[in-house]
N, C-alpha and C positions, 0 to 999 in steps of 0.2 A: 443327224448322226446316223450313219449307215454302218451296222456291224459287219466285220470282215467275213463272217460266215453266211451272210445273206448274198443272194445273187441278184444283181440289178443290171439289166441290159444297158450297154453304153448309150443307146439312143433315148432311154427313158429320161424324162425331165422331172427332177426331184428338187423341190425347194430346199433352201439351206437348212431350215430348222425342222425338217421332217425327221422322225425317228423310225428307223427300220431295224427290227430285232433280228437275231440270228435265225437262219433257216427260212427266211422269207424268199419268195421267188417273184421277181418283177420282170415282165417281158418287154419287148420293144414297143414303141409308140404308146407309152403310158405317161400320163401327167399326174403328179401328186403335188398339191398346193400346201401352203404354209401351215405348220402346227399339227399336221396329221401324224398319227402313230400307227404303224403297221406291225402287228405282233407275230411271234414265231409261228411258222407253218402256214401263214396266209399266202395265197397265190393270186397275183393280179395280172391278167392276161392282156394281150395286145388290144389297143383301142379303148382302154379304160381312162376315164378322166375323174380324178378324185379331188374333191374340194378341200377347203380349209378346215382345220381343227376336227377332222374325223378320227374315229377310233375303230380300227379294224382288228378284230380279235382272232386268236389262233384258229387255224383250219378254214377260215373263210376263203371262198373262191369267187372272184369278181371278174366278169368279162369272158368266161369260157364260151365256146361256140354253142349255138342253140341246140336243144334236143328236138330239132325240127328237120324232117327229111327233105324239106324244100330248100333248106339253107345250102348254098352252093359256094361258100367261101368268100362271099362278098364282104367288102370292108364296111364295117358298122361299128357303133360305139356302145359303151356302157358309161353312163354319166351319174356321178354321185355328188350331191350337193354339199354345202358346208354344214359343219357341226352334227354330222350324222354318225350314229353308232351302229356298227355291224358286228353282231356277236358271233359266238363260236359256230363254225360249220354252216354259216349262211352261204347259199349259192345264188349268184345273180348272173344270168346269161345275157350275152350281148344281143343286139337287135338283128333283124333280117331286113331285106329290101322292102318289106311291108311298111315299116316306119323308119328304119335306119338306126334306131337306138333303143336301148332300155334306160329308163331314167328314174332316179330316186331323188327326191327333193331335199330341202334343208331341214335340219333339226328333226330327223327321222330316227326312230329306234326300231331296228330289225333284230328281234331276239333270236336265240339259238335255233338252228336248223330251219330257219325260214328259207323257202325257195321262191325266187322271182324268175319266171320264164321270159323268153324273148319278147321284145316290143311292149313290155309293161311300162306304165307311167305311174309313179307313186308321188303324190303331192307333198307339201310341206307339213311338218309337225305330226306325221302319222306314226302310229304304233302298231306293229305287227308282232303279236306274241309268239311264244315258242311253237315251232313246227307248222306255222301257217304255210300253206302250199298254194301258190298263185300260178295259174296256167297263162299261156301266151295272150298278148293283146289286151290285157286287163288294165283298166284305168281306176285308180283309187284317189279320191279327192282329198284336199287338205283337211287335217285334223281327224281323219277317220281312224278308228280303232278296231282291229280285228283280233278276237280272242284266240287262244291257243288251239292249234290243230284245225282251224277253219280251212276249208277247201274251196277254192274259187275257180269256177269254170272259165274257160277261155272266152274272151270278148265281153265279159261282164264289166259293168260300170258300178262303182261304189261311190255314192255321193259324199259331199263335204259334211263334216261334223257328224257322220253316222257312226254307229257302234254295232258290231256283229258279235254275237255270243260265241264262245269257244265251241269247237266241234261241229259247227254248222256246215252244211253243204250249200254253197252259194251258187245257184244255177241261174238266178234271175238278177236283174239290176236292183240295187238298194238305193232308194231316193235319199237326198240330203236331209240331215237333221233327225234321222230316224234311228230307232233301235230295232234290230232284227234277231230273231231266234226261232227255235222249233224246227221240226221237219214235217212237211216242207217249210222252207224258210218263210217267215211271216212277220208282218208288222207287229211290234210290241210296244208302240208308243213313240213319243218324241224323246230324243236324248237331252232332256231338260237339265240334268245335272251338268253334263258337259257344256251345254250352251251357257249356263250361268257362270261356270268357271271361266269362260271365254268372253264374258262381258255382255251377253245378251240380256236385255231387260225382261222383266216379267211380262210386260205387255207384248213384246215381240215373240216370246215363247208361247204365249196364249194364242197369238195370231197363227203361228205355225201349227199348234195343236188343233185349232179349229179347221185349218185347211186340210190336215190329214184326217180329221174326223169325217169331213165331207167325202174324202176320197176312199178311205178304208173302212169306215164304220157305217155311214149313212147310205152309201150307194154301192150296189154290186156291179155297176157298169162304169168302166173307166172313162169312156167317151162322155157319158152324161155327167159324171163327176167333174171332169175338167171344164165343161161348159158352166156348171154351177159355180165352180171356184172363180172363173173369169167374171161371172155376173155378180157374185155376192161379195167378193173381196176386192178392196181397192188395190191398185197396182203398187207393189213394193218390191224391193230387190229379192226378198225371200220368196214371195208369192211367184214372181216371174221365174226365179231359179227352179222352183219345184215344178211349175208347169212345163218349162223348157226341158227339164230332165226327163219327165215322163213322156212328153211328146216326141222326144228324140231317141227314146229307148228302142233299140233293135231287138233285144231279147225279151222285152217285157219286164215289168217290175214284179217284185215279190208279192205274195198273197196279202190280202187284208187281214184284219184281226180275226183270230179263230178262238171261239169259246169252247170250253170243255164241260 
């Protein structure tokens, strides 16, 4: 159902059971799939692809051109997965030639005033709380949670199942399964409560804790710690994911545990 006071470009592809409220603006080359509700005042720009059963709240801006001086009008996309909620005044910029798209996964919650810059990739089941600000080229893994007003530097990687405290400055990569807090951003333990909620066994959580104890508590040398982890822990999906994440980190990972 498209309200008569909404503007929908004739070339936009809108599924039959999409609800578009008054004063919505939808530009050309937009696709909106079944069950999505776009509320008053939202603007969806050219190149946006919106999945099924999404909720887009008033004032949201999806697919505007990047705030990047290198952007030269190239055709790029903004991709939003299924069952994702985009609250009031969220801004999501489209990609540049560097990646070609900005992408938000399925079952994601972006709370009010979140900003996602160009070429970001947000995985499935993520929660970004109010006023989280994410610079360009950031990757956020599945099930990650970012607390309110966290600021994420460009090119940072946030690992799966991690949790970042509100108000943090995220300048370094955050490995999977961890909690991060303080200034400078530091390891605060394993996200054990979140992992239990997602079905991880106590034995698996203990394994992850032991790996990070070796990395962040027992050793001050990352290279040495990685060798110890490879030698002392049997290969598992979680061990290999942690090792791969740290070995592939371009910015380096956050600091280890800090005592006061």
